[in-house]
C-alpha positions in Angstrom: -4.5 -13.9 -8.8 -2.4 -12.9 -5.7 -0.6 -9.6 -5.6 3.1 -9.6 -5.8 4.8 -9.4 -2.5 8.2 -7.8 -1.5 10.4 -9.7 0.9 11.7 -7.8 3.9 13.2 -8.6 7.3 11.4 -7.5 10.5 12.9 -7.9 14.0 10.3 -8.7 16.7 10.6 -9.5 20.4 10.6 -13.2 21.4 7.3 -12.8 23.2 5.7 -11.4 20.0 7.1 -14.3 18.0 5.7 -16.8 20.5 2.2 -15.2 20.5 2.1 -14.9 16.7 3.0 -18.6 16.3 0.3 -19.6 18.8 -2.3 -17.5 16.9 -1.0 -18.9 13.6 -1.5 -22.5 14.8 -5.0 -21.8 16.2 -6.3 -19.7 13.3 -4.5 -21.7 10.6 -3.1 -18.5 9.0 0.6 -17.6 8.3 2.3 -15.1 10.6 3.2 -13.0 7.5 -0.5 -12.4 7.0 -0.9 -11.0 10.5 2.0 -8.7 9.9 0.6 -7.5 6.5 -2.7 -6.8 8.2 -1.0 -4.9 11.0 0.9 -2.8 8.5 -2.4 -2.1 6.6 -4.1 -0.9 9.9 -1.1 1.3 10.7 -1.1 2.9 7.2 -4.8 3.5 7.4 -4.5 5.1 10.8 -1.8 7.5 9.4 -3.2 8.0 5.8 -3.5 11.7 6.4 0.3 11.9 6.6 0.8 10.2 3.3 1.0 12.0 -0.1 -2.2 11.9 -2.1 -2.2 9.5 -5.1 -0.6 11.0 -8.1 -2.5 11.2 -11.4 -1.7 8.4 -13.9 -1.9 10.8 -16.8 1.1 13.0 -17.6 0.8 16.7 -16.5 -1.0 18.9 -19.0 1.1 21.4 -21.0 0.2 24.9 -22.1 -0.4 23.7 -25.6 -2.8 21.0 -24.3 -4.8 23.7 -22.5 -4.9 26.0 -25.6 -6.0 23.2 -28.0 -8.8 22.1 -25.6 -10.0 25.7 -25.5 -10.0 26.2 -29.2 -11.7 22.8 -29.8 -8.9 21.6 -32.1 -7.9 18.0 -32.0 -4.4 16.8 -31.9 
């Protein structure tokens, strides 16, 4: 199943548009796919500037810590 996509507007130069359309025709791939790949490459190149992934679990509280030390179950 394909991932959900968000619609956005990007302004590019006419020369970029022309070259992307030529490649799209030759490679039989949509221009949007090229743009998504370019964004992925940019994000990967700058991943050290992005925040680390947050934990999916809620933060532990003091009572959670104490109950885990004493071995009691909630």
